[in-house]
C-alpha positions in Angstrom: 143.1 132.4 48.1 142.9 133.6 51.8 139.3 135.2 50.7 138.0 131.8 49.5 139.3 129.9 52.6 137.8 132.6 54.9 134.6 132.2 53.0 134.4 128.6 53.2 135.6 128.8 57.0 132.5 131.0 57.6 130.0 128.7 56.1 131.4 125.7 57.8 131.1 127.5 61.1 127.7 128.8 60.3 126.5 125.2 59.5 128.1 123.5 62.3 126.6 126.1 64.7 123.1 125.6 63.3 123.1 122.0 63.4 123.9 122.1 67.2 121.1 124.3 67.9 118.4 121.7 68.2 115.6 122.6 70.2 115.0 120.0 73.0 111.3 118.9 73.5 109.9 119.3 76.7 108.0 116.6 78.3 104.7 118.3 77.8 105.4 118.5 74.0 106.5 114.7 74.0 103.5 113.9 75.8 100.9 116.1 73.6 100.1 113.4 70.9 97.3 110.9 70.0 98.7 107.7 71.4 97.6 104.2 70.3 96.9 101.9 73.3 98.9 98.7 72.9 97.9 97.0 76.2 96.7 97.6 79.8 98.4 95.1 82.5 96.7 94.8 85.7 98.2 93.2 89.0 96.1 92.6 91.9 98.7 91.4 94.4 97.4 89.6 97.5 98.6 86.8 100.0 98.4 84.3 97.1 100.9 86.3 95.1 100.6 88.3 92.0 97.3 88.1 89.9 98.1 89.7 86.5 95.6 90.4 83.9 96.8 91.7 80.5 94.1 93.4 78.3 95.2 93.8 74.6 93.6 96.9 73.1 91.2 96.9 70.5 91.9 98.6 67.0 91.3 102.1 67.3 91.8 102.3 70.9 93.7 105.7 72.0 94.9 108.1 74.5 95.0 112.0 73.4 96.9 114.4 75.6 95.9 117.9 74.3 97.6 121.1 75.1 94.6 122.5 77.1 95.1 120.0 79.8 92.5 117.5 78.8 93.2 113.9 78.0 90.6 111.8 75.9 90.7 108.3 75.5 88.8 105.3 74.1 89.4 101.9 75.3 87.4 98.7 74.8 84.4 100.7 73.8 84.4 103.3 76.5 85.5 106.9 75.7 86.3 109.4 78.5 87.6 112.9 78.9 89.5 114.2 81.9 91.8 116.7 83.2 95.6 116.1 83.4 98.7 118.0 84.5 102.3 117.5 84.5 103.6 117.0 88.2 107.4 116.5 87.1 109.1 114.8 84.2 108.4 111.6 85.7 105.0 112.1 87.2 101.4 113.0 85.7 98.3 113.6 87.3 95.2 112.4 85.5 91.7 112.8 86.9 93.7 113.2 90.4 95.5 110.1 90.2 99.2 110.3 90.0 100.8 108.3 87.4 104.6 107.4 87.1 106.0 107.8 83.6 108.3 104.9 83.1 108.9 105.8 79.4 108.3 108.6 77.2 109.9 108.9 73.8 109.0 109.9 70.2 107.3 106.3 69.7 106.5 105.2 73.2 104.6 106.0 76.3 104.5 103.7 79.3 102.3 105.0 82.6 102.4 103.2 86.1 100.4 103.6 88.9 100.1 101.5 92.3 97.6 101.7 94.9 98.5 100.1 98.2 95.2 98.5 99.7 96.7 97.3 102.8 100.1 96.6 104.2 100.8 93.6 102.0 98.3 94.0 99.2 98.3 96.3 96.3 96.8 97.0 93.0 99.2 98.2 90.0 98.5 99.1 86.5 100.8 99.5 83.6 99.5 101.2 80.5 101.6 100.6 77.3 101.0 103.3 74.4 102.7 103.8 70.9 102.7 106.3 68.4 
């Protein structure tokens, strides 16, 4: 009986310890996928206030971050390829521009960039993607 309890205990311990050893995906691993573009929201803020323009993506529009440091995208009929690199878990450089990673999950990616054009005016873009 003790031998059976010992064997069962060892098996349970092995199952519990193996289920706790989940490898955490890095930011790079989460990013390196083919993402479907949902929309781009542009805001040109000036003295009159916010001037928001939302562009809904066409069917088939995508952004693909590859493991070799290139990003390929197709958006509203235009295809482009550029270099990218992770600066941190919350910032990414794409073609020399620094974007903030607002959301990065298994199903959603939100990138944001703001460009101050004067002391009171700025342009900002939010890119919404999904998998």
